Structure formats: structure tokens, C-alpha cells
N, C-alpha and C positions, 0 to 999 in steps of 0.2 A: 715481523714475526710475532710481536706480542699478542695481536688479535687471535692468531692461531693457537697460541698457548692458552688464552682465556677460554677458548671453546673446548679445550681438552678436559678441564676439570674446574669445579667451582672454587677449589682451594687456590689453584694457580691464578684464577680470575681475580680473586680477592687480593692476592699479593700484587697483581698488576695494578689494580686500582687504588690500593692503599686502604687503610681503615675506613670502614663505612659506618657512620653513626646510626643509620636506619636499620642496618642488620644487627648492630650491637645491641639495640634495645630488645630485640627478640632473644638474643643469647642471654641477656640478663633475666628476661622473663623465664627462660628455660631453667636457669640456675635457681630462681625462686620456686619454680614448679618442683624441681628435684628436692628442695628443702621441704616442701609440703609433703611429698611422697615419703621422705625419710621420717618426718614427724609422725605421719599416720602409721607407718610400719613399726617404728620403735614403740609407739604408744600401745598398739594392739597386739604385736607379735614378738616383742623382744624382751619380755620380762625376765626370762631365764638368764639371758646374757647380761642384763643390767644388774642382776643380783651380785655379780662378781666384782663390780666396781666399788672400791672402798668408799668413795665420796657419796655413794647412794645408800649407805648403810642405815641412815636415819629412817628410811622407809620400812626397815625390818621385814623385807621380802614382801611387802604389800604391793601386789601387782598394779593396782590403780594408782598408788602413789608413785611407783617407779615410772609408769607410763606418763603421768602428768609432768613429772620432773624432767623426763627425757625430752618432752616437747619444749619445755622452757629452755633447756640447754641448746637444742637445735635452733630455736628462735633467737636466742642470744647470739649464737654464732652467725646466723644470717643477718641479724641487726648490725653486728660489728663489721661484717664485710661491706654492707651497703653504707654504713656510717663512714667507714674509711674512704669509700668511693666518693661520698658526698663531700667530705673534707678536702679531698684532692681534686675535685672538679668544680666546686662552687665558685661562681664568679667568672667562669669561662664564657666568653662572648664571641670569639672568632675562631674560625677553623685553623688559622695560622698559630694559635696558641698551642704550645707543646702538650697541654692537658687534653686537647682534643684527641690526640693520638693515644694518650693513656686511657681515655674513656672508650675509644672505639677499637683499640688494638691491645697488644701485650697480653693476649689470652693465655698463653702458657703460664705467665707469672700470676695472673689473676685466678687461674684455675687452681694453682697451688695455694694461693691466698685463701680461696673459698674452702678448699679441703681442710686447710689448717684451722680456720675459724669454725669449721663443722666439728672437728675432733677435740680441740683444746677445751671447750666448755665442759666436756664430760670428766675432766680432771680438776675442775674448780670446786671449792667447798660449797655445800648446799646453801649456806647462808648467803653467798653471793648470788646464787640463782634465784633464791626466794626474793631477795631485794630487787633483782631485775624483774621478777614477776609482778611485783607491786608497781614498779615504774611502767611496765608494759601495759597495765590497765589504762594509765593516763595516756600513753602513746597511742594505744589502740583507739581511744576516744578521739584524739586529734585526727587520726586517720579517717574515722567515720565523718568528722566534720569536713575534712578536706574533700572526701568523696562526695559528700552532700553538695558542697559548693560547686564541684565539678559537674554534677548532674543538673543542677539549676542553670548553670552557665550553658550547658549543652542544649537544654530545652529552649532557652532564649535565642541561642544561635540558630537553632532549627526554625523557630518561629520567624526570626528576622530574614532568614534565607528564603522561606516560602512567601513572605510578605514583600520582598524586594520587588521593585518595578520590573526587573528582567525575568522574574519567575512568577509574578502574581497571576498572570493569565493562565499558564499551564498548571499552576498549583491551586487553582480556584476550587476544583472538586475535592482534591485531597484535604484542603483546609476545612472542608465541611465534613468529609467522611471520617478523617482521623479523630477529631474531637468527639464526634458523635459516637464512634466506636469505643473510645476511651470511657465516655460516660455510661454507655450501655454496660461495658465490662465492670465499671465501678459499681453500678447498681446491682448487677448479678453477683459481684463479689460480696457486697453487703448482705444480700439475701442469703447466700450460701453460708456465710459466716454465722449469721443468726441461727440458721438451721443446724449447722454442724457443731458449733461451739457453745450454744446456749440451749442444751436439751431440757433444762428445767430452770425455774426462776431463781434457784439458789446460786446459779453461776453469775453472781453479781460482777465479778471482776471482768469476765469476758464480755458481759453486757455493757459494762462501762467502756472497755476498749473499743468495741464495735460502734457503739452510739457516739462516742467522742470522735471517732474517725469520720462518721457521717456528718457531724457538726462542722468539723474542720473542712471537709469537702465543700459543704454548702457555703461556708463563710468565704473560702478562697474563690469560689465561683462568683459570688456576689461582688466581691471586691474587683475581680478581673473584668466584670461587665460594667462597672461604674463608668459613667460618661467621662470623668476626668482621668481615670486610669486607662481604660480601653486596652487592656492587655490581651484581649482575645481569648477564645476558648481552647486554642491548641495548647498553650502553656499550662493553663489550669486543668485541662483534661488529662494531660500526661502526668502532672503532679498529683492529681486525684488518684489516678491508677497506681502511682508509686506509694501513696499513703495506704491504699488498700493492701498492696503487697507487703508493706512493713507490718501492718496489723496482723495479716494472715501469718507471716513468718514468725512474729512474736508469739502468737498463740500456739503455733506448731512447735515452738521451743519449750513449751511447758513440760515439766517432767511427766513420765508415764503414770505417776500416782495421781495426777490431776484428772478428775472424773468428768470434767465438762468438755473435754475434747473427744469427739466420737470418731475422728478420722484415724486411720492407721498412721503410725509414726515410727521414728527410728527406734527399733527394739533391741539393738545390739546383736541381732541375728542376721546372717547374710541372706535374707530373703530379697527378691528382686526389687521390691519397692524401696526397701531400706538402702540397697546398693545404689539405685538410681538417684535417690534423694541425696545420699552422701556424695556421690560423684558430681552432681550438679552444684551443691554447695562448695565442694572441694575446688572445682574449676572456677567458680565465681570469685573465690578469693584471689586467684591468680589474675583473672581477667580484670577485676575491679582495680587491683593494684597497678596492673600494667597500663590500663587506659587512663587512670587518674594521674599516673606519673608523667605522661606526656602532655598534660593539659595545664601547663603553667600559666597560660594567658588568663585562665579563669580567676587567678589570684593576683593579677597585676592591676595596679591602680592607674596605669597609663593606658592611653588609647592604643589600640592595636596598630603596629607599624606595618604598613603595606609595602614599604619600599625596601625590602630586604635584598641585599646583594648576594653574590656567590660566596662571600666570606662569612655570611651569617650562619648561625647554628640552626638546625631544623627544629630543635627543642632545647629546653634548659636542662643541661646535664645535672647540675646540682639539685634542682627540684626533683628530677627523675629519681635520683638515688635517695633523696630525703623521703619521698613517698614510699619507696621500697623498704627503707629502714623502718618506717612506721607500719608498713604492711607486714613486716616480720613480727612485730608486736601483736598486730591484729590476728595473725594466723594462730599465735599461741593462745590468745583468749578464746578463739573459736574451738580449738581442740581441747581446752580445759573448761569450757563453758563459763568463762569470765570468773571462775572461782578456783583459786589455787589449790584448794583442799577438797574439791568435788570429785565424786566417783563418776568416771565417764566410761560407758560400755563400748564394746567394739562396734565399729560401723556407726558411730554416733558423732555428731558434730553440732556445736552450738546449742546444747540442751541444758536447761536449768532455769530457775527463776531469775538469776542474774542476767542471763541472756535475754529473757523476756523483757525485763525493764530497760535494758540497754537499747533494744529495738524500739520500744515504745517511746522512750525519751528522744531517740533519733527521729522518730516520726513527728513528734511535737516540734523539734528543732527545724525539721524540713518545712513544716507549715509556717512557723514563725519567720524563718529567713525568707521564704518565698513571698509571704505577705509583706515583709518589710521592703523587699525589692519593688513592690508595687506602690506602697504608700509612703516610702521613705522620701522621695522627691517632694512630696506635698507637706510632710512634717518638717523637714529641714530645707526650707525653700532657698536658703542662701548657699547650699552646698551643690557642687556639680556632680551629678550622677551619670554624666554622659558616657563615661568609660565603662 
């Protein structure tokens, strides 16, 4: 009869099968998404309600101050929830570990825990929240580095899969088309950025950003084509397109007062372009945090273990929650523009000079780390880079 019950409803099915870690990761992603929605809503539409909270009196009814601090408080609650989950699941290695059921089940208890951590930060002193905001800058930077390493690992796995003997023949055409498409889009992106973001010669900063991006692309390509490296054009093509995206995103984060950006940007008004741009950036936070959280093998110094048995975990629970905790800090920085005292307009995200330089530095790190993965084995010849 259990099979009949499982066809009756998904809830009964789940109780028949027991906690499912693959479903659990989606539920955690939904909780993180709900925190993002709450952060956006309280920042842009809850100033009147926030003025009644005693611990927010330091803002003196300043709507922008109230909005930014509410984001930090929600971020702090989200961070504490996932940090508690990290501390209680780190080191879990087998499904027969009781912590596996804690990670994948106990949802009524964890729902109450999440709600509690969402509410309690609004009753903490502002000095505590400001201290968390300063720490969150550092944590968000670590998140960007973790995300970057995950992207580079994905690009290499993609290349290895297509170059493998069993896929090399059927992937021969894609191995030519995809890199060519990436470089064509890279070239088009460079041209468009010069046209859109350097309308006159006084736009020296944008000229520097775009020109330096072009130099990084050329250097990466030359290194990847070197006879000793022979990394191929797929990895360098995808990374080149990623550098273009980071440069474009950095310039689009420039404040509205910057006269060198001729494109429409987030204006604080609910026009369709601003809404679409906001929602894309909004969902990208959730997606980036979720996908990075399940990619713990990108940060392992051991060779991938292909001989997993039925008792092995499908992903690292501790690492998953650790990335989400850092992602909570990252979402706070995006909603306040990496500046705890900056004015953020409605329907705007990741705007300001601090955001610009964070993205540019992230671009430089991407080029440096990717370049090191290619030349590292030749510089440190006595080290094993096979993993």
C-alpha cells in the first residue's frame, strides 16, 4: 500500500521515502529567495512601519537610512540561520549520520528557526547591525572569490568533457563553434562598450576599464594557445566573454551622475527596463548562491572520487550552508551598493562607485586566477596540479 499512498500526494510521498537531500537544497534556495524578497520590500516600501521601531531611531526618519539598515538586519538573520546550519552539518560524510536527517528534514523546526532569525535582528541595537555590515563586506568578497573559482572549475570541466575520447568526435563541431561565438561576442561587446560608454575623450576611466579588459582577453588567449599550455580556445573564449560581462556590469553600476554612460540605467522609477534589469540581478543572486553552494569539488585538493556508494552524500552539506551564509552577506552589499551609508533608490540594485570597483577587481582576479591555472604547473614544477 505505500506505493498507492505515494501517488496520492507529494507530501505523503516524501514521508514514505524519508528526507531527500536533493529536494532539501531547493527548499533552502526558496528560503534564501524569500529573504531577498523581504529585503527588497522592506528597503523600498516599509519606511513608515520601520520608523516605529525604537532601535532604528538613529536614522531620524531618513527613509534611505531606514531601508539600508533593514536590509542589513534581514541579511544578518539569514546569515545566522545558514551559519547555524553550517555549524550543525559540517563534517557530515554519510547518509547514516543523524545530521543528514537534520539537513534534509525537520522542516517545521527549521521554518520556525528561519522566522525567528528574520524577526530578532530588528530588535538589536544599531551598533551591532553596523558592525555586521562592516564584516559583511569582507564576507561578500569571499563569496565573490568562491563564485569565481566555481566558474573557472565549471569551464575546465566543460572543456574536459568535450575533449574526452568518448565525446571528442560528436563534440568536434561545437568545439569550433562555441569558442568562435564567444570571441565574436567578445569583440562586439568591446566595440559596443567603446561606443556606449566613451562618448568623449574625457571618459578616461571607462576608456581604461574597456582597454584593460581587451588587453586581458588578448593575454589570456595567447597563453592558452602556447604550445606548452595548450589549454584550447573553449576555456579562454568563455572566460573572455565573462570578463566582458564584468566590465559591462561595472560600468552600468556607475551612479546616474556619471555622464559617460549613455545607456538607460536603473533610475529608481518602475519603468519596464528598470524592472527587468532589477529582476535579472535579483534572481542572479539566488541562482549564483545556489549553484556555487553545491559545487564543493571545485575547492577540494583531492582528486574526484568516482567510487561513491549508496551511503555517500550527493553534495557537501557544510559547504552548501557556508556558501549560503556568505551569500546572505553578498545580498546585503548588493542592496546597499557596498556602501553602508549610501542612498539607494527604489528598484535599484548594486549601484555606486563602490560596486563599480568591486566588479572591476573581481574581473582582474578572474584573469589572474585563470592565468595562474594555465602557467602554475610550469612555474612550480615540483607541485602536483593534477587535481
